[in-house]
TILUM-815563 format. One record per residue (C-alpha): x, y, z; residue number from 1. Coordinates in nm, 4 decimals. Example, Ala and Ser with C-alpha at 12.3 -4.5 7.8 and 13.67 -1.06 7.14 Angstrom:
BEGIN
<atom xx="1.2300" yy="-0.4500" zz="0.7800" seq="1"/>
<atom xx="1.3670" yy="-0.1060" zz="0.7140" seq="2"/>
//
This chain:
BEGIN
<atom xx="-3.2935" yy="-4.3218" zz="1.5751" seq="1"/>
<atom xx="-3.4259" yy="-3.9663" zz="1.5811" seq="2"/>
<atom xx="-3.4122" yy="-3.7478" zz="1.2661" seq="3"/>
<atom xx="-3.1585" yy="-3.5242" zz="1.4414" seq="4"/>
<atom xx="-2.9204" yy="-3.8114" zz="1.5037" seq="5"/>
<atom xx="-2.9682" yy="-3.9347" zz="1.1476" seq="6"/>
<atom xx="-2.8711" yy="-3.5919" zz="1.0136" seq="7"/>
<atom xx="-2.5531" yy="-3.5562" zz="1.2187" seq="8"/>
<atom xx="-2.3268" yy="-3.7611" zz="0.9851" seq="9"/>
<atom xx="-2.4269" yy="-3.5313" zz="0.6980" seq="10"/>
<atom xx="-2.4331" yy="-3.2032" zz="0.8908" seq="11"/>
<atom xx="-2.0840" yy="-3.2372" zz="1.0348" seq="12"/>
<atom xx="-1.8976" yy="-3.2494" zz="0.6985" seq="13"/>
<atom xx="-2.1178" yy="-2.9707" zz="0.5594" seq="14"/>
<atom xx="-2.0431" yy="-2.7503" zz="0.8599" seq="15"/>
<atom xx="-1.6747" yy="-2.8273" zz="0.8221" seq="16"/>
<atom xx="-1.6725" yy="-2.7281" zz="0.4559" seq="17"/>
<atom xx="-1.8684" yy="-2.4114" zz="0.5325" seq="18"/>
<atom xx="-1.6150" yy="-2.3128" zz="0.7973" seq="19"/>
<atom xx="-1.3287" yy="-2.3888" zz="0.5571" seq="20"/>
<atom xx="-1.4865" yy="-2.1761" zz="0.2842" seq="21"/>
<atom xx="-1.5336" yy="-1.8860" zz="0.5258" seq="22"/>
<atom xx="-1.1705" yy="-1.9221" zz="0.6329" seq="23"/>
<atom xx="-1.0496" yy="-1.9118" zz="0.2718" seq="24"/>
<atom xx="-1.2727" yy="-1.6154" zz="0.1910" seq="25"/>
<atom xx="-1.1340" yy="-1.4273" zz="0.4914" seq="26"/>
<atom xx="-0.7772" yy="-1.5020" zz="0.3851" seq="27"/>
<atom xx="-0.8535" yy="-1.3871" zz="0.0301" seq="28"/>
<atom xx="-0.9986" yy="-1.0594" zz="0.1559" seq="29"/>
<atom xx="-0.6921" yy="-1.0099" zz="0.3741" seq="30"/>
<atom xx="-0.4571" yy="-1.0734" zz="0.0824" seq="31"/>
<atom xx="-0.6466" yy="-0.8241" zz="-0.1351" seq="32"/>
<atom xx="-0.6712" yy="-0.5521" zz="0.1313" seq="33"/>
<atom xx="-0.4075" yy="-0.3125" zz="0.2563" seq="34"/>
<atom xx="-0.3843" yy="-0.3553" zz="0.6355" seq="35"/>
<atom xx="-0.3175" yy="0.0148" zz="0.7068" seq="36"/>
<atom xx="-0.5884" yy="0.1830" zz="0.4981" seq="37"/>
<atom xx="-0.8376" yy="-0.0957" zz="0.4332" seq="38"/>
<atom xx="-0.8174" yy="-0.0182" zz="0.0599" seq="39"/>
<atom xx="-0.7588" yy="-0.2827" zz="-0.2051" seq="40"/>
<atom xx="-0.3981" yy="-0.3567" zz="-0.2937" seq="41"/>
<atom xx="-0.2421" yy="-0.3139" zz="-0.6365" seq="42"/>
<atom xx="-0.3373" yy="-0.6530" zz="-0.7850" seq="43"/>
<atom xx="-0.6998" yy="-0.6262" zz="-0.6744" seq="44"/>
<atom xx="-0.7163" yy="-0.2690" zz="-0.8032" seq="45"/>
<atom xx="-0.5756" yy="-0.3691" zz="-1.1409" seq="46"/>
<atom xx="-0.8265" yy="-0.6526" zz="-1.1796" seq="47"/>
<atom xx="-1.1205" yy="-0.4238" zz="-1.1067" seq="48"/>
<atom xx="-0.9826" yy="-0.1263" zz="-1.3000" seq="49"/>
<atom xx="-0.9460" yy="-0.3300" zz="-1.6193" seq="50"/>
<atom xx="-1.3246" yy="-0.3575" zz="-1.6240" seq="51"/>
<atom xx="-1.4022" yy="-0.0108" zz="-1.4917" seq="52"/>
<atom xx="-1.2137" yy="0.1784" zz="-1.7635" seq="53"/>
<atom xx="-1.4537" yy="0.0406" zz="-2.0244" seq="54"/>
<atom xx="-1.7070" yy="0.3014" zz="-1.9100" seq="55"/>
<atom xx="-1.6961" yy="0.6058" zz="-2.1411" seq="56"/>
<atom xx="-1.6754" yy="0.8488" zz="-1.8483" seq="57"/>
<atom xx="-1.4005" yy="0.6662" zz="-1.6591" seq="58"/>
<atom xx="-1.1017" yy="0.8554" zz="-1.5239" seq="59"/>
<atom xx="-0.7845" yy="0.7191" zz="-1.3643" seq="60"/>
<atom xx="-0.6131" yy="0.9109" zz="-1.0854" seq="61"/>
<atom xx="-0.2728" yy="0.8746" zz="-0.9227" seq="62"/>
<atom xx="-0.1714" yy="1.0728" zz="-0.6169" seq="63"/>
<atom xx="0.0908" yy="1.0779" zz="-0.3480" seq="64"/>
<atom xx="0.1487" yy="1.2747" zz="-0.0301" seq="65"/>
<atom xx="0.4065" yy="1.5512" zz="-0.0352" seq="66"/>
<atom xx="0.6813" yy="1.5341" zz="0.2289" seq="67"/>
<atom xx="0.5235" yy="1.2289" zz="0.3886" seq="68"/>
<atom xx="0.8649" yy="1.1018" zz="0.4974" seq="69"/>
<atom xx="0.8888" yy="1.4034" zz="0.7264" seq="70"/>
<atom xx="0.5771" yy="1.2854" zz="0.9123" seq="71"/>
<atom xx="0.7333" yy="0.9447" zz="0.9795" seq="72"/>
<atom xx="1.0699" yy="1.0956" zz="1.0734" seq="73"/>
<atom xx="0.9216" yy="1.3606" zz="1.3039" seq="74"/>
<atom xx="0.6279" yy="1.1853" zz="1.4686" seq="75"/>
<atom xx="0.6948" yy="0.8152" zz="1.4069" seq="76"/>
<atom xx="0.5466" yy="0.5487" zz="1.1833" seq="77"/>
<atom xx="0.2369" yy="0.5089" zz="1.3978" seq="78"/>
<atom xx="0.1437" yy="0.8696" zz="1.3233" seq="79"/>
<atom xx="0.2294" yy="0.8144" zz="0.9583" seq="80"/>
<atom xx="-0.0021" yy="0.5130" zz="0.9455" seq="81"/>
<atom xx="-0.2838" yy="0.7224" zz="1.0928" seq="82"/>
<atom xx="-0.2346" yy="0.9817" zz="0.8198" seq="83"/>
<atom xx="-0.2354" yy="0.7133" zz="0.5504" seq="84"/>
<atom xx="-0.5522" yy="0.5597" zz="0.6949" seq="85"/>
<atom xx="-0.7295" yy="0.8967" zz="0.7029" seq="86"/>
<atom xx="-0.6264" yy="0.9813" zz="0.3472" seq="87"/>
<atom xx="-0.7359" yy="0.6355" zz="0.2324" seq="88"/>
<atom xx="-1.0817" yy="0.6758" zz="0.3871" seq="89"/>
<atom xx="-1.1259" yy="1.0208" zz="0.2372" seq="90"/>
<atom xx="-1.0151" yy="0.9097" zz="-0.1079" seq="91"/>
<atom xx="-1.2403" yy="0.6029" zz="-0.0904" seq="92"/>
<atom xx="-1.5405" yy="0.8172" zz="0.0069" seq="93"/>
<atom xx="-1.4745" yy="1.0710" zz="-0.2685" seq="94"/>
<atom xx="-1.4336" yy="0.7899" zz="-0.5225" seq="95"/>
<atom xx="-1.7495" yy="0.6071" zz="-0.4119" seq="96"/>
<atom xx="-1.9494" yy="0.9296" zz="-0.4523" seq="97"/>
<atom xx="-1.8375" yy="0.9215" zz="-0.8156" seq="98"/>
<atom xx="-1.9172" yy="0.5534" zz="-0.8630" seq="99"/>
<atom xx="-1.5555" yy="0.4520" zz="-0.8313" seq="100"/>
<atom xx="-1.3019" yy="0.2909" zz="-0.5988" seq="101"/>
<atom xx="-0.9555" yy="0.3542" zz="-0.4599" seq="102"/>
<atom xx="-0.6377" yy="0.1637" zz="-0.3843" seq="103"/>
<atom xx="-0.3156" yy="0.2079" zz="-0.1961" seq="104"/>
<atom xx="-0.0377" yy="0.1145" zz="-0.4357" seq="105"/>
<atom xx="0.2314" yy="0.1249" zz="-0.1700" seq="106"/>
<atom xx="0.4071" yy="0.3772" zz="0.0509" seq="107"/>
<atom xx="0.2208" yy="0.7066" zz="0.0241" seq="108"/>
<atom xx="0.0945" yy="0.6387" zz="-0.3305" seq="109"/>
<atom xx="-0.2727" yy="0.5913" zz="-0.4085" seq="110"/>
<atom xx="-0.4807" yy="0.5284" zz="-0.7198" seq="111"/>
<atom xx="-0.8480" yy="0.5545" zz="-0.8035" seq="112"/>
<atom xx="-1.0878" yy="0.4996" zz="-1.0904" seq="113"/>
<atom xx="-1.4004" yy="0.7163" zz="-1.0967" seq="114"/>
<atom xx="-1.6647" yy="0.8364" zz="-1.3407" seq="115"/>
<atom xx="-1.6684" yy="1.2037" zz="-1.4331" seq="116"/>
<atom xx="-1.9039" yy="1.3605" zz="-1.6849" seq="117"/>
<atom xx="-1.7327" yy="1.5014" zz="-1.9962" seq="118"/>
<atom xx="-1.8342" yy="1.8538" zz="-1.8934" seq="119"/>
<atom xx="-1.7188" yy="1.8148" zz="-1.5315" seq="120"/>
<atom xx="-1.5114" yy="2.1048" zz="-1.4009" seq="121"/>
<atom xx="-1.1886" yy="1.9264" zz="-1.3094" seq="122"/>
<atom xx="-1.0575" yy="2.2227" zz="-1.1129" seq="123"/>
<atom xx="-1.3582" yy="2.2106" zz="-0.8823" seq="124"/>
<atom xx="-1.3584" yy="1.8306" zz="-0.8637" seq="125"/>
<atom xx="-0.9895" yy="1.7838" zz="-0.7921" seq="126"/>
<atom xx="-0.8839" yy="2.0955" zz="-0.6066" seq="127"/>
<atom xx="-1.1915" yy="2.1973" zz="-0.4107" seq="128"/>
<atom xx="-1.3610" yy="1.8598" zz="-0.3643" seq="129"/>
<atom xx="-1.0690" yy="1.6169" zz="-0.3468" seq="130"/>
<atom xx="-0.7455" yy="1.7900" zz="-0.2465" seq="131"/>
<atom xx="-0.9114" yy="2.0018" zz="0.0201" seq="132"/>
<atom xx="-1.0850" yy="1.6957" zz="0.1612" seq="133"/>
<atom xx="-0.7590" yy="1.5048" zz="0.1734" seq="134"/>
<atom xx="-0.5842" yy="1.7993" zz="0.3404" seq="135"/>
<atom xx="-0.8224" yy="1.8187" zz="0.6371" seq="136"/>
<atom xx="-0.6286" yy="1.7880" zz="0.9653" seq="137"/>
<atom xx="-0.5495" yy="1.4464" zz="1.1083" seq="138"/>
<atom xx="-0.5047" yy="1.4268" zz="1.4864" seq="139"/>
<atom xx="-0.2507" yy="1.1502" zz="1.5425" seq="140"/>
<atom xx="-0.2412" yy="1.1960" zz="1.9186" seq="141"/>
<atom xx="0.1153" yy="1.3248" zz="1.9083" seq="142"/>
<atom xx="0.0507" yy="1.5964" zz="1.6493" seq="143"/>
<atom xx="-0.2094" yy="1.7406" zz="1.4166" seq="144"/>
<atom xx="-0.0975" yy="1.6771" zz="1.0593" seq="145"/>
<atom xx="-0.2339" yy="1.8423" zz="0.7451" seq="146"/>
<atom xx="-0.1698" yy="1.5977" zz="0.4566" seq="147"/>
<atom xx="-0.0941" yy="1.7528" zz="0.1199" seq="148"/>
<atom xx="-0.1557" yy="1.5479" zz="-0.1931" seq="149"/>
<atom xx="-0.0558" yy="1.5982" zz="-0.5555" seq="150"/>
<atom xx="-0.2922" yy="1.4441" zz="-0.8106" seq="151"/>
<atom xx="-0.2650" yy="1.3442" zz="-1.1754" seq="152"/>
<atom xx="-0.5727" yy="1.2472" zz="-1.3760" seq="153"/>
<atom xx="-0.6160" yy="1.0770" zz="-1.7125" seq="154"/>
<atom xx="-0.9665" yy="1.0419" zz="-1.8594" seq="155"/>
<atom xx="-1.0602" yy="0.7803" zz="-2.1152" seq="156"/>
<atom xx="-1.2250" yy="1.0490" zz="-2.3313" seq="157"/>
<atom xx="-0.8823" yy="1.2140" zz="-2.3647" seq="158"/>
<atom xx="-0.7109" yy="0.8883" zz="-2.4646" seq="159"/>
<atom xx="-0.9797" yy="0.6733" zz="-2.6288" seq="160"/>
<atom xx="-0.8944" yy="0.3074" zz="-2.6696" seq="161"/>
<atom xx="-0.5873" yy="0.3279" zz="-2.4471" seq="162"/>
<atom xx="-0.5246" yy="0.0340" zz="-2.2126" seq="163"/>
<atom xx="-0.5085" yy="0.0673" zz="-1.8357" seq="164"/>
<atom xx="-0.1284" yy="0.0868" zz="-1.8416" seq="165"/>
<atom xx="-0.1476" yy="0.3864" zz="-2.0755" seq="166"/>
<atom xx="-0.4057" yy="0.5627" zz="-1.8601" seq="167"/>
<atom xx="-0.1944" yy="0.5062" zz="-1.5490" seq="168"/>
<atom xx="0.1099" yy="0.6352" zz="-1.7341" seq="169"/>
<atom xx="-0.0820" yy="0.9482" zz="-1.8340" seq="170"/>
<atom xx="-0.1949" yy="1.0064" zz="-1.4760" seq="171"/>
<atom xx="0.1593" yy="0.9500" zz="-1.3499" seq="172"/>
<atom xx="0.3009" yy="1.2048" zz="-1.5959" seq="173"/>
<atom xx="0.0336" yy="1.4540" zz="-1.4956" seq="174"/>
<atom xx="0.1108" yy="1.4082" zz="-1.1258" seq="175"/>
<atom xx="0.4807" yy="1.4772" zz="-1.1773" seq="176"/>
<atom xx="0.4063" yy="1.7756" zz="-1.3985" seq="177"/>
<atom xx="0.1912" yy="1.9142" zz="-1.1165" seq="178"/>
<atom xx="0.4816" yy="1.8706" zz="-0.8746" seq="179"/>
<atom xx="0.7208" yy="2.0559" zz="-1.1067" seq="180"/>
<atom xx="0.4727" yy="2.3409" zz="-1.1454" seq="181"/>
<atom xx="0.3868" yy="2.3539" zz="-0.7764" seq="182"/>
<atom xx="0.0218" yy="2.2752" zz="-0.8487" seq="183"/>
<atom xx="-0.2172" yy="2.0474" zz="-0.6609" seq="184"/>
<atom xx="-0.3272" yy="1.8618" zz="-0.9759" seq="185"/>
<atom xx="-0.2782" yy="1.8366" zz="-1.3499" seq="186"/>
<atom xx="-0.4594" yy="1.6560" zz="-1.6339" seq="187"/>
<atom xx="-0.2789" yy="1.4167" zz="-1.8645" seq="188"/>
<atom xx="-0.1654" yy="1.5363" zz="-2.2039" seq="189"/>
<atom xx="-0.3224" yy="1.3662" zz="-2.5034" seq="190"/>
<atom xx="0.0054" yy="1.1905" zz="-2.5797" seq="191"/>
<atom xx="0.2830" yy="1.0562" zz="-2.3582" seq="192"/>
<atom xx="0.5622" yy="1.3011" zz="-2.2888" seq="193"/>
<atom xx="0.7731" yy="1.0716" zz="-2.0731" seq="194"/>
<atom xx="0.7931" yy="0.6972" zz="-2.0402" seq="195"/>
<atom xx="0.7108" yy="0.5655" zz="-1.6949" seq="196"/>
<atom xx="0.7727" yy="0.2372" zz="-1.5195" seq="197"/>
<atom xx="0.5893" yy="0.1482" zz="-1.1985" seq="198"/>
<atom xx="0.4856" yy="0.5066" zz="-1.1464" seq="199"/>
<atom xx="0.8241" yy="0.6624" zz="-1.2161" seq="200"/>
<atom xx="0.9341" yy="0.8550" zz="-1.5216" seq="201"/>
<atom xx="1.2476" yy="0.7105" zz="-1.6847" seq="202"/>
<atom xx="1.3138" yy="0.9656" zz="-1.9579" seq="203"/>
<atom xx="1.1851" yy="1.1117" zz="-2.2783" seq="204"/>
<atom xx="1.0563" yy="0.8669" zz="-2.5421" seq="205"/>
<atom xx="1.3443" yy="0.7308" zz="-2.7424" seq="206"/>
<atom xx="1.6105" yy="0.8175" zz="-2.4841" seq="207"/>
<atom xx="1.7801" yy="0.6228" zz="-2.2097" seq="208"/>
<atom xx="1.9094" yy="0.7493" zz="-1.8773" seq="209"/>
<atom xx="2.2670" yy="0.6839" zz="-1.7823" seq="210"/>
<atom xx="2.3080" yy="0.5213" zz="-1.4382" seq="211"/>
<atom xx="2.4290" yy="0.8469" zz="-1.2785" seq="212"/>
<atom xx="2.1131" yy="1.0209" zz="-1.4096" seq="213"/>
<atom xx="1.8734" yy="0.7762" zz="-1.2468" seq="214"/>
<atom xx="1.6182" yy="0.9528" zz="-1.0316" seq="215"/>
<atom xx="1.6857" yy="1.2997" zz="-1.1750" seq="216"/>
<atom xx="1.3901" yy="1.5112" zz="-1.2840" seq="217"/>
<atom xx="1.4034" yy="1.5880" zz="-1.6529" seq="218"/>
<atom xx="1.2667" yy="1.9359" zz="-1.7318" seq="219"/>
//
């Protein structure tokens, strides 16, 4: 019997296991990746962010697209998906340049963790280098859309020792403050002003919203 024939009984199971492992790895990547933008999904982002925020220069960002529903309603969901994909790529590139990563949380909401030096000019970083990049035109074939994002940022140096949930809450508050003020971005305050759940403010600390108040903006 030739060496090749002798090796076949061993090679076949090994090849089968290798193919199975590749199949599982591909399924895992698919489960951890948003199909529209190619960014990691919420669970994968959380797992990585829990480690990333240990860096002293880490910053957590939350952003969403203003009036994105109008894009879907006017031009269709295919055009909306193209806008989301373009914004995702731009956010991922900006984040990678700052030794970070991005995620699509769902809908038109995105998150990122990056590293910014303590003396970084946030106005330049977020308005001129991020928001303007995100707002570059997207040709969907049926229309040219100019996305408009609102960003909230919470740096670990501003809330030392705070867990990821607290940093996300700070970024979420900052994003909604920016919307109320008509600004492109806002930094988090040093202390929580509103409580938030899953990216939505639910009222001032120590208060509860009545059912008819749900969804209202509290000044």
